[in-house]
Structures are given as structure tokens and as C-alpha cells.
C-alpha angles and dihedrals in degrees: 000000000000091000091053091051091048091051091050090049091050090050093052093047090044092236087137131018123219114249092236088070092053097053135045141183129245109243099170133018131179143115090027091296123111131196115205134178124212113040088112095171098037112135131223113272091011118148114241129189129222104223115239093004100081087223126126131208138194122234109228110150115054106189131169098262104011144033126227111221130184114214117235097217137004107341097193092100094058113095135184111276095033116139117245121194135199117242095189087225132113118227110278134176132205114260136181144078092311091075094060110115093015136115113220138174124239090274092055095253117142119256099176100075092240095124134251120347114244106226133135096180129074129190125200111252091229113052134161116260118244114273123246090257091056094053132087128202116273108251108140118088125237102208112213096188089235110121097210094050099042091048102038109020106025120193122215129207106265094026127124110223119178120217110202138167143113124306118288101010101114109281094132090043090061091052091046093051090050091054093046090049093059092070094085097032124118110245089014111212123227109250123218117193116195113198106197117187097344130145116264090233092056093049091047089055091048094050090046090053090049092050094048091052093046093245097125087076088081103020134094120195122205110192132196108170129213091254094049121105117275088248090066093049089050094049101040097084091047092051091050090048093053090049091051092047092062090065092042090052091049095059095264134117122248134177125201130198118201105201097207137354093179090072092046088054090052091049092050091047090052092048093047094049092050089047085052095238112162111271122225133178113002087357091289115140121254093253096056091111090051089051089066101029094058090048098047096041087067090071108092147135107244124222122254089256089060094046101271096255122147140208115201118197125207106182118187122212128184120226127203113236091339092302102159090173094066119127099256096038092052091046093054094040089058091052099046132072095241141326141243106217118198116204119213091208091058090045094056089047088061100258109147115218091024092218117173100212094191095056098035120088143163114210090200092052122164093000085078094054132086112248092251093057091042091056097044100039097033098115097023097102093050091045091052093046090052090046090054091052091047091048092054089047093048091058088074098046140039098194105092127160118237094254093053091045090051092051090050093050092049092046091053090052094047090050090051090047092053092055112109136179122236119266091020105104119174126219114244094253091056089047092054092050093050094046090046089060092053102041092046090058098245092131097050093098095040118103112256094236092057097054096090094050090045089057092052093046092047092053091047091050092049090053091065110126091231091061123077096182096111092043090052093050091046094049098042096031090222143067109255123197094265094048090045091057092048092047091051090053092052093048091050090048092052091045091055089061086062092050091249 
């Protein structure tokens, strides 16, 4: 009798917990979502284990008599009546240097066949974003190697810059060029690429391209494929973010690409509808904005007191027929610090990248540029926007004054100069030299069809061992008067070979 009284007292004082609160029973299973009763004290986002199945789940819906759980894996094996146990752990993934060069799934397990991942540290998948006090202003550039972006819509380390546009017009190519361009950068950031809902063949080609260019030396790939459960597509961006945060928290720079958040939205909608959460606009759940805001707010440049590391986020969102006012695009635009909008009409006209200058913006702007680029490309965006308006106007008239005609001719040449092939990023010193030739008017008398070849020849000429122009620009991050004179000589010499 004394033992029963002692047990009751321990229960009341919560010194022990009855086993019935630690386990539950599956009462419904389907579409990779499980409903279980029991589990009275289970917490939100807690990891649970299906006994005898070696499968884990994530508790998401805490209701009065049952718990909604998403299965982290193939849920076909889970049947009604199966026992589910609490683990008293939140979902965590391995982080650290050991992941560099690896391809992992949203649970941090290797997918590349290169053996076990060496990591002693784990980070929770869901973490709080740094507070305002812990952040510092964005002032260091993240060079993408793409002329049009680095000159017109600069990205800073710690910024969140959205890339959006229709399907198949080069959104992933911009992210890939950015990763490749980091190879020669000073203080090279670690790159994390999150493939969310992509085909295995596409990801295989992307990883192969990174390996061939030597970029996997500083890149981590997190992959959730199109045929994976919706739970993996939902978790993949958070896993990538946790991996990137390790480097940010250890005084390093990291950049993460979410490709793409549209598919994560679809996965979260699917999970929410199966969990019977109330649907809102376009059947998305009410917390769809919070899904992305709590992810993207984790990108930040930390203050010196916190180590000064940074995590830059480049989310990708797909639009339908160029509709920038869709539900998910407008949500993500309002969270990020600017957007790079790719226009399908420009893409099919042969503009690469198909950048819509009028609808693309960086809210950090020239603060994220080196002083040399700031000086040379300062008015370029405004000039190109005016040129586009003039070009539309000139379609309706042939009578143009000489000044307007000159602006049109220069604008056409600058547009041609900013065209760039995929997988051919340029270091910032080469970008400055090329833009210098255009903005200073040296190309005004060159035939339009020769601009692209001129750019190639100019870069080759500047690489000559006898010239130190590129080294000077790289070291000083600007074009001083001596370097300017030498650069003008080289431009004139290359132009002579074209008979100009």
C-alpha cells in the first residue's frame, strides 16, 4: 500500500511520468501524414519514432485528442494500430566543415555515395533569427560574376535577394554562375544550394558542372527530389539554412540558394490540407507567409560583437506567365531586400540574362558595391531605363534629334555589352574594365554586331602578363588616374583591330 501511495505522490509532483503519456497509437495513416492518439505531453515540432519501423515523424498538429504527424520518409509501411513513441528531441541536422563538397537529404544523410559525414555538431532545423541588435548593416559585396547584376542590382553579404521569373528562363543559371564566381573571391563564402522538388537528372547535371569547375570544394548541396514525400520538400530549405548558419555563427560568410520556394509552398499546402488545417487564398494555409518569413529572416550580417559572419539568401520563386502579383511572389517580395525579375519576352528575344531593369531592384544598392564599380556604373541603371523608354517611343517616329539618336545608339551597345553566356562569370575587376569601355563612350562608333567579340578580345588583352591593370583594380577596388590611362590605351588598341 505504501508503494501505491508513493507512486501517486510521484505522479502528482511529476517526478515520474506514466508510460501511456510517452507512447501513442496510430489511428489514421495516409498521404505521408499520420494521426495518433495518446502522446499527451508531446511538443510541437518534436521528433517521434514509429516503433519497429525505423521511421521518424514530426509532430505538427497538437489537438485535444489526437496528434497530427508528418512522416519523414515513405509512410506506406505505417499501419493503423502501430505504436509511436516520443523522443523528447526536436529535429536536428549535422552541420560543420565535414559537409563541404557533399550532397545530403533534408535529414542530413549522404546521397552521394561518399560514405559517412564527419560531423560532431548538430543544429535544430528550426531556429530563431538574429535580433535587430545582433545585426550589422550590409556593406560588403557578394559578386555574382554577372555583369548586369553586379553593375545594376548589386547584392551584399547578408542580404536577401529574390530571383523570380517564369519556368526555364535562367533563374537557376544565375545562382549557378554566382556559386562558380566565388572560386577566385577574397574571403570566399561557403555556398549552400537547396534543390527543392527538382528532377534527379537536373541535379546530377548541376553537381557535375560544379565538380568540373572545382566549385564543390566550397559548396554543399541539400536535395529533396520531385518524387520525395512532401515533408522532405517542406524541410529542405530549413535544413540548408541550419547548415549555412553554422558558418555564419563561426565568423565566416555563407550564401544559400533556395531553388525553389514555390515547390516548398505547394508541399506545405499539401501537408496542411491533409492535416485538415483551414485553407485560405488559393487553398494555401493561413501561415504560408510565416513559412517563408521565418526562413528568410535567418539570413543576416552579424555585428562585430557576434563575430561579423554573414548568411546571404537567394530565394528563387517561379511566376506564371510573368505574373509578379501572384500570392507567393508578392509574399516573398515583401520579405526580401529586393528582387531580380527575369522576363520571358526578353529571354526569347535573345537577352541573356533576361533581366527586366524596370522591375528589378536592390534595396541595399551601391552600399554593396566596391568604390570602382560605384563610380563607373553609378548612373547606368537610370540611363538604361531611359533608353528603354526612348526605344519604345522611337518605334512610332523616325524624326529624332542627334542627341536622342546618340542616346539610343549608346543604349543599344550597353545592352549588348551586358549580355552574358551561362557558366561564364567574370571577376569584378574584369566587369569594371568592360563597363568602363561602354560608359565612357568608346563603343559608340563600333558596329553593334561586333560588341560581343570586342568584350572577349578586351578581356583577353587585359590578361597579358605585361599588364597590371586587372591586378591594380582588384587590389585597390577602384580605377585610379594611372590605371584609367592604361585602360584607355588598351581599349583603343583593341578597337584598332576592328578598324574603328
